[in-house]
DONUBA-608843 format. One record per residue (C-alpha): residue in one letter; residue number from 0; x, y, z; chain. Coordinates in Angstrom, 3 decimals. Example, Ala and Ser with C-alpha at 12.3 -4.5 7.8 and 13.67 -1.06 7.14 Angstrom:
% residues 2
<r 'a'; 0; <12.300; -4.500; 7.800>; 'A'>
<r 's'; 1; <13.670; -1.060; 7.140>; 'A'>
//
This chain:
% residues 253
<r 'm'; 0; <0.000; 0.000; 0.000>; 'A'>
<r 'a'; 1; <1.374; 3.415; -0.965>; 'A'>
<r 'p'; 2; <2.222; 5.894; 1.816>; 'A'>
<r 'p'; 3; <-0.647; 8.376; 2.405>; 'A'>
<r 'f'; 4; <-0.733; 11.930; 1.077>; 'A'>
<r 'g'; 5; <2.526; 11.733; -0.852>; 'A'>
<r 'l'; 6; <4.666; 10.797; 2.145>; 'A'>
<r 'g'; 7; <7.752; 8.670; 1.610>; 'A'>
<r 's'; 8; <8.207; 5.482; 3.624>; 'A'>
<r 'l'; 9; <10.781; 7.101; 5.942>; 'A'>
<r 'q'; 10; <8.418; 10.000; 6.655>; 'A'>
<r 'v'; 11; <5.590; 7.580; 7.426>; 'A'>
<r 'l'; 12; <7.801; 5.771; 9.940>; 'A'>
<r 'r'; 13; <8.617; 9.089; 11.588>; 'A'>
<r 'l'; 14; <4.918; 9.897; 11.961>; 'A'>
<r 'm'; 15; <4.186; 6.526; 13.567>; 'A'>
<r 'g'; 16; <4.052; 6.849; 17.337>; 'A'>
<r 't'; 17; <3.465; 10.593; 17.181>; 'A'>
<r 'k'; 18; <1.727; 11.865; 20.315>; 'A'>
<r 'v'; 19; <-1.580; 13.596; 19.578>; 'A'>
<r 'l'; 20; <-3.613; 15.334; 22.284>; 'A'>
<r 'i'; 21; <-7.404; 15.531; 21.818>; 'A'>
<r 'v'; 22; <-9.135; 18.221; 23.889>; 'A'>
<r 'd'; 23; <-12.951; 18.125; 23.887>; 'A'>
<r 'd'; 24; <-15.679; 18.132; 26.528>; 'A'>
<r 'd'; 25; <-17.774; 15.661; 24.494>; 'A'>
<r 'p'; 26; <-16.820; 12.069; 25.453>; 'A'>
<r 'v'; 27; <-18.440; 10.702; 22.288>; 'A'>
<r 'i'; 28; <-16.167; 12.804; 20.069>; 'A'>
<r 'i'; 29; <-13.112; 11.883; 22.143>; 'A'>
<r 'k'; 30; <-13.916; 8.171; 21.822>; 'A'>
<r 'f'; 31; <-14.510; 8.487; 18.068>; 'A'>
<r 'l'; 32; <-11.323; 10.451; 17.432>; 'A'>
<r 'r'; 33; <-9.181; 8.255; 19.672>; 'A'>
<r 'a'; 34; <-10.220; 5.113; 17.796>; 'A'>
<r 'n'; 35; <-9.549; 6.599; 14.361>; 'A'>
<r 'l'; 36; <-6.248; 8.260; 15.251>; 'A'>
<r 'k'; 37; <-4.963; 5.076; 16.867>; 'A'>
<r 'm'; 38; <-5.661; 3.279; 13.586>; 'A'>
<r 'e'; 39; <-3.188; 5.702; 11.972>; 'A'>
<r 'g'; 40; <-0.496; 4.529; 14.386>; 'A'>
<r 'w'; 41; <-0.484; 7.606; 16.604>; 'A'>
<r 'd'; 42; <-0.306; 7.636; 20.401>; 'A'>
<r 'v'; 43; <-3.450; 9.405; 21.588>; 'A'>
<r 'l'; 44; <-3.768; 11.494; 24.749>; 'A'>
<r 't'; 45; <-7.054; 13.061; 25.853>; 'A'>
<r 'a'; 46; <-8.316; 15.926; 27.994>; 'A'>
<r 's'; 47; <-11.928; 16.873; 28.688>; 'A'>
<r 'n'; 48; <-11.338; 20.544; 29.509>; 'A'>
<r 'g'; 49; <-8.839; 23.355; 29.084>; 'A'>
<r 's'; 50; <-7.256; 23.053; 32.527>; 'A'>
<r 'q'; 51; <-6.569; 19.354; 32.053>; 'A'>
<r 'a'; 52; <-5.203; 20.030; 28.569>; 'A'>
<r 'l'; 53; <-2.587; 22.459; 29.888>; 'A'>
<r 'i'; 54; <-1.447; 19.920; 32.486>; 'A'>
<r 'v'; 55; <-1.183; 17.112; 29.909>; 'A'>
<r 'm'; 56; <0.750; 19.425; 27.588>; 'A'>
<r 'e'; 57; <3.420; 20.116; 30.203>; 'A'>
<r 'e'; 58; <3.697; 16.487; 31.302>; 'A'>
<r 'e'; 59; <3.527; 14.675; 27.946>; 'A'>
<r 'l'; 60; <4.694; 17.248; 25.344>; 'A'>
<r 'p'; 61; <2.519; 15.948; 22.480>; 'A'>
<r 'e'; 62; <3.447; 16.792; 18.905>; 'A'>
<r 'l'; 63; <-0.049; 17.884; 17.841>; 'A'>
<r 'v'; 64; <-3.136; 19.239; 19.614>; 'A'>
<r 'i'; 65; <-6.691; 18.785; 18.304>; 'A'>
<r 'l'; 66; <-8.673; 21.362; 20.235>; 'A'>
<r 'd'; 67; <-12.342; 22.193; 20.757>; 'A'>
<r 'i'; 68; <-13.127; 25.855; 21.403>; 'A'>
<r 'm'; 69; <-16.376; 25.927; 23.363>; 'A'>
<r 'm'; 70; <-15.581; 24.300; 26.702>; 'A'>
<r 'p'; 71; <-16.511; 25.276; 30.268>; 'A'>
<r 'g'; 72; <-13.867; 27.026; 32.348>; 'A'>
<r 'i'; 73; <-10.729; 27.619; 30.308>; 'A'>
<r 'd'; 74; <-11.999; 27.605; 26.725>; 'A'>
<r 'g'; 75; <-10.071; 26.783; 23.572>; 'A'>
<r 'y'; 76; <-9.114; 30.399; 22.916>; 'A'>
<r 'd'; 77; <-7.379; 30.631; 26.288>; 'A'>
<r 'v'; 78; <-5.702; 27.258; 25.766>; 'A'>
<r 'i'; 79; <-4.179; 28.535; 22.508>; 'A'>
<r 'r'; 80; <-3.014; 31.767; 24.145>; 'A'>
<r 'n'; 81; <-1.467; 29.858; 27.061>; 'A'>
<r 'l'; 82; <0.320; 27.369; 24.822>; 'A'>
<r 'r'; 83; <1.734; 30.048; 22.548>; 'A'>
<r 'k'; 84; <3.530; 31.585; 25.529>; 'A'>
<r 'w'; 85; <5.915; 28.628; 25.659>; 'A'>
<r 't'; 86; <5.426; 26.178; 22.783>; 'A'>
<r 'q'; 87; <4.966; 26.183; 19.019>; 'A'>
<r 'v'; 88; <3.224; 22.787; 18.959>; 'A'>
<r 'p'; 89; <0.832; 22.633; 15.982>; 'A'>
<r 'i'; 90; <-2.797; 23.232; 16.974>; 'A'>
<r 'l'; 91; <-5.744; 22.041; 14.884>; 'A'>
<r 'v'; 92; <-9.018; 23.571; 16.066>; 'A'>
<r 'l'; 93; <-12.103; 21.374; 15.776>; 'A'>
<r 's'; 94; <-15.157; 23.499; 16.505>; 'A'>
<r 'a'; 95; <-18.903; 23.780; 15.902>; 'A'>
<r 'r'; 96; <-18.419; 27.520; 15.380>; 'A'>
<r 'g'; 97; <-18.395; 27.929; 11.618>; 'A'>
<r 'e'; 98; <-18.261; 31.699; 11.173>; 'A'>
<r 'l'; 99; <-15.303; 33.111; 9.265>; 'A'>
<r 's'; 100; <-14.590; 35.467; 12.165>; 'A'>
<r 'd'; 101; <-14.141; 32.475; 14.499>; 'A'>
<r 'k'; 102; <-11.619; 30.895; 12.145>; 'A'>
<r 'v'; 103; <-9.708; 34.160; 11.719>; 'A'>
<r 't'; 104; <-9.611; 34.722; 15.487>; 'A'>
<r 'c'; 105; <-8.162; 31.264; 16.114>; 'A'>
<r 'l'; 106; <-5.544; 31.633; 13.387>; 'A'>
<r 'n'; 107; <-4.585; 35.085; 14.634>; 'A'>
<r 'i'; 108; <-3.979; 33.945; 18.213>; 'A'>
<r 'g'; 109; <-1.880; 30.963; 17.176>; 'A'>
<r 'a'; 110; <-3.873; 28.043; 15.738>; 'A'>
<r 'd'; 111; <-2.455; 26.371; 12.636>; 'A'>
<r 'd'; 112; <-5.631; 24.885; 11.185>; 'A'>
<r 'y'; 113; <-9.397; 25.034; 11.712>; 'A'>
<r 'l'; 114; <-12.017; 22.415; 10.887>; 'A'>
<r 't'; 115; <-15.734; 22.880; 11.490>; 'A'>
<r 'k'; 116; <-18.005; 20.289; 13.105>; 'A'>
<r 'p'; 117; <-19.626; 18.161; 11.800>; 'A'>
<r 'f'; 118; <-16.596; 16.870; 9.935>; 'A'>
<r 'g'; 119; <-15.641; 13.871; 7.844>; 'A'>
<r 'i'; 120; <-13.040; 11.657; 9.473>; 'A'>
<r 'e'; 121; <-11.194; 11.350; 6.147>; 'A'>
<r 'e'; 122; <-10.773; 15.123; 5.963>; 'A'>
<r 'l'; 123; <-9.634; 15.312; 9.577>; 'A'>
<r 'i'; 124; <-7.045; 12.571; 9.056>; 'A'>
<r 'a'; 125; <-5.847; 14.290; 5.884>; 'A'>
<r 'r'; 126; <-5.427; 17.574; 7.730>; 'A'>
<r 'v'; 127; <-3.599; 15.945; 10.625>; 'A'>
<r 'h'; 128; <-1.213; 14.333; 8.142>; 'A'>
<r 'a'; 129; <-0.740; 17.676; 6.391>; 'A'>
<r 'v'; 130; <-0.023; 19.558; 9.621>; 'A'>
<r 'l'; 131; <2.431; 16.922; 10.848>; 'A'>
<r 'r'; 132; <4.123; 16.753; 7.453>; 'A'>
<r 'r'; 133; <4.500; 20.532; 7.446>; 'A'>
<r 'f'; 134; <6.131; 20.613; 10.852>; 'A'>
<r 'k'; 135; <8.321; 17.567; 10.234>; 'A'>
<r 'a'; 136; <9.623; 19.386; 7.139>; 'A'>
<r 'l'; 137; <11.336; 21.834; 9.484>; 'A'>
<r 'd'; 138; <13.707; 18.988; 10.364>; 'A'>
<r 'a'; 139; <14.871; 18.718; 6.747>; 'A'>
<r 'a'; 140; <18.477; 19.486; 5.876>; 'A'>
<r 'p'; 141; <19.017; 23.226; 6.461>; 'A'>
<r 's'; 142; <20.399; 25.622; 3.891>; 'A'>
<r 'l'; 143; <22.794; 28.532; 4.298>; 'A'>
<r 'p'; 144; <21.676; 31.865; 5.804>; 'A'>
<r 'v'; 145; <19.966; 34.251; 3.398>; 'A'>
<r 'q'; 146; <19.883; 38.047; 3.539>; 'A'>
<r 'a'; 147; <16.880; 39.556; 1.761>; 'A'>
<r 'g'; 148; <16.608; 43.280; 2.296>; 'A'>
<r 'p'; 149; <16.255; 43.961; 6.033>; 'A'>
<r 'v'; 150; <15.461; 40.313; 6.783>; 'A'>
<r 'r'; 151; <18.092; 37.674; 7.517>; 'A'>
<r 'l'; 152; <16.904; 34.074; 7.588>; 'A'>
<r 'd'; 153; <19.074; 31.402; 9.195>; 'A'>
<r 'p'; 154; <17.507; 28.010; 8.292>; 'A'>
<r 'a'; 155; <20.055; 25.981; 10.260>; 'A'>
<r 'k'; 156; <19.050; 27.707; 13.508>; 'A'>
<r 'r'; 157; <15.473; 28.519; 12.418>; 'A'>
<r 'r'; 158; <16.019; 32.131; 13.364>; 'A'>
<r 'i'; 159; <14.845; 35.330; 11.728>; 'A'>
<r 'y'; 160; <16.416; 38.752; 12.127>; 'A'>
<r 'v'; 161; <15.007; 42.087; 11.001>; 'A'>
<r 'e'; 162; <17.727; 44.730; 10.920>; 'A'>
<r 's'; 163; <19.769; 42.619; 13.384>; 'A'>
<r 'n'; 164; <16.836; 42.220; 15.802>; 'A'>
<r 'e'; 165; <15.676; 38.633; 16.266>; 'A'>
<r 'i'; 166; <11.935; 38.079; 15.922>; 'A'>
<r 'r'; 167; <9.880; 35.073; 16.969>; 'A'>
<r 'l'; 168; <7.815; 33.255; 14.376>; 'A'>
<r 't'; 169; <5.550; 30.247; 14.651>; 'A'>
<r 'p'; 170; <6.591; 27.315; 12.432>; 'A'>
<r 't'; 171; <3.867; 28.169; 9.907>; 'A'>
<r 'e'; 172; <4.929; 31.819; 9.803>; 'A'>
<r 'y'; 173; <8.538; 30.708; 9.390>; 'A'>
<r 'm'; 174; <7.739; 28.391; 6.487>; 'A'>
<r 'l'; 175; <5.692; 31.078; 4.738>; 'A'>
<r 'l'; 176; <8.418; 33.699; 5.122>; 'A'>
<r 'k'; 177; <11.051; 31.211; 3.964>; 'A'>
<r 'e'; 178; <9.049; 30.476; 0.807>; 'A'>
<r 'l'; 179; <8.705; 34.194; 0.095>; 'A'>
<r 'v'; 180; <12.371; 34.977; 0.792>; 'A'>
<r 'f'; 181; <13.655; 32.082; -1.312>; 'A'>
<r 'n'; 182; <11.578; 33.462; -4.195>; 'A'>
<r 'a'; 183; <12.374; 37.124; -3.572>; 'A'>
<r 'd'; 184; <11.370; 39.622; -6.272>; 'A'>
<r 'k'; 185; <9.162; 37.000; -7.915>; 'A'>
<r 'v'; 186; <5.374; 36.912; -7.913>; 'A'>
<r 'i'; 187; <4.076; 33.772; -6.193>; 'A'>
<r 't'; 188; <0.441; 32.868; -6.719>; 'A'>
<r 'q'; 189; <-1.835; 32.294; -3.758>; 'A'>
<r 'd'; 190; <-2.422; 28.690; -4.840>; 'A'>
<r 'n'; 191; <1.310; 28.058; -5.055>; 'A'>
<r 'l'; 192; <1.940; 29.454; -1.575>; 'A'>
<r 'l'; 193; <-0.924; 27.463; -0.081>; 'A'>
<r 'a'; 194; <0.327; 24.256; -1.706>; 'A'>
<r 'k'; 195; <3.968; 24.806; -0.720>; 'A'>
<r 'v'; 196; <3.371; 25.882; 2.883>; 'A'>
<r 'w'; 197; <0.133; 24.139; 3.877>; 'A'>
<r 'g'; 198; <-0.244; 21.392; 1.264>; 'A'>
<r 'n'; 199; <-2.467; 20.674; -1.717>; 'A'>
<r 'e'; 200; <-5.368; 19.986; 0.648>; 'A'>
<r 'y'; 201; <-5.515; 23.728; 1.428>; 'A'>
<r 'i'; 202; <-5.753; 25.246; -2.063>; 'A'>
<r 'n'; 203; <-9.176; 26.741; -1.291>; 'A'>
<r 'e'; 204; <-8.198; 28.150; 2.118>; 'A'>
<r 'r'; 205; <-7.342; 31.655; 0.904>; 'A'>
<r 'q'; 206; <-8.217; 33.132; 4.286>; 'A'>
<r 'y'; 207; <-5.344; 31.184; 5.870>; 'A'>
<r 'l'; 208; <-2.907; 32.927; 3.574>; 'A'>
<r 'h'; 209; <-4.390; 36.371; 4.199>; 'A'>
<r 'v'; 210; <-4.212; 35.908; 7.971>; 'A'>
<r 'f'; 211; <-0.623; 34.655; 8.023>; 'A'>
<r 'i'; 212; <0.592; 37.292; 5.564>; 'A'>
<r 'g'; 213; <-0.907; 39.858; 7.933>; 'A'>
<r 'k'; 214; <0.887; 38.265; 10.885>; 'A'>
<r 'l'; 215; <4.213; 38.352; 9.038>; 'A'>
<r 'r'; 216; <3.743; 41.980; 8.071>; 'A'>
<r 'a'; 217; <3.040; 42.865; 11.690>; 'A'>
<r 'k'; 218; <6.411; 41.383; 12.644>; 'A'>
<r 'i'; 219; <8.715; 42.525; 9.834>; 'A'>
<r 'e'; 220; <7.205; 45.682; 8.326>; 'A'>
<r 'k'; 221; <7.813; 49.133; 9.814>; 'A'>
<r 'd'; 222; <4.254; 50.072; 8.860>; 'A'>
<r 'p'; 223; <2.153; 46.893; 8.468>; 'A'>
<r 'a'; 224; <-0.815; 48.913; 7.190>; 'A'>
<r 'n'; 225; <1.347; 50.085; 4.278>; 'A'>
<r 'p'; 226; <3.581; 47.077; 3.574>; 'A'>
<r 'r'; 227; <6.712; 47.619; 1.514>; 'A'>
<r 'i'; 228; <8.429; 44.240; 1.884>; 'A'>
<r 'i'; 229; <5.626; 41.722; 1.362>; 'A'>
<r 'e'; 230; <3.659; 43.224; -1.489>; 'A'>
<r 't'; 231; <0.212; 42.142; -2.623>; 'A'>
<r 'v'; 232; <-0.134; 41.539; -6.354>; 'A'>
<r 'p'; 233; <-3.910; 41.994; -6.798>; 'A'>
<r 'g'; 234; <-5.733; 38.979; -8.150>; 'A'>
<r 'i'; 235; <-2.548; 36.886; -8.299>; 'A'>
<r 'g'; 236; <-0.605; 36.548; -5.071>; 'A'>
<r 'y'; 237; <2.359; 38.099; -3.283>; 'A'>
<r 'm'; 238; <5.902; 39.280; -3.889>; 'A'>
<r 'y'; 239; <8.725; 39.653; -1.386>; 'A'>
<r 'r'; 240; <10.645; 42.767; -2.412>; 'A'>
<r 'v'; 241; <14.364; 42.866; -1.684>; 'A'>
<r 'f'; 242; <14.858; 46.281; -3.249>; 'A'>
<r 'i'; 243; <12.141; 48.484; -1.816>; 'A'>
<r 's'; 244; <10.964; 51.413; -3.916>; 'A'>
<r 'n'; 245; <9.949; 54.778; -2.515>; 'A'>
<r 's'; 246; <6.383; 54.260; -3.656>; 'A'>
<r 's'; 247; <3.834; 53.953; -0.868>; 'A'>
<r 'd'; 248; <1.165; 52.570; -3.191>; 'A'>
<r 'h'; 249; <0.795; 49.114; -1.682>; 'A'>
<r 'q'; 250; <-2.298; 47.095; -0.997>; 'A'>
<r 'n'; 251; <-3.316; 44.758; 1.788>; 'A'>
<r 'p'; 252; <-4.580; 41.211; 1.165>; 'A'>
//
């Protein structure tokens, strides 16, 4: 049987035994998810509320969190905020809240993916594979440091500097910036960026790209409202400009 989702055999072996934490106050959903994730070869941890989730995170250090938002006490939003203070573990939100504003809020505070209930188990498994594949890719052989305008990217150390000041990026932000920097002064389509950074499963998730471009601009641009480094090419995609013009005519996503 061929490895799933384009993974090589070595990558599949690396994903086997991965610790996944499920956080949901619905025992039926926890039971359903645990059974299906175990069939994929993953070690499954569970928590029925936000407080328990934070304890399990510190004790077990799972490699992925599948998180419900609407829970009593510490809700999913607060769990994300707490985790992002000390870990960049990938977080996949699984929520009954289907409004675009809910998705944008979760992505802005640190979630890496968002899936609305009710969901198909095949789609969930595909997204878990995609998220894990994306983060495992950070362990690939590093390349030499790159200077692109005011930004210096050091892949070997996974560090980013803007005018000599180190900035902190989440793994998804890092991968997006790396893709832009390595294609500096070239227009990259939205579909291409989504496929390269998130995976082919995310081609239609344009909002993901808009949110994360905004997060990058907030961290590397002097004036994020008038970006001069990461430029929007209307109707096409984005361009990372190494040589910045004096023009202030730039557009947001």
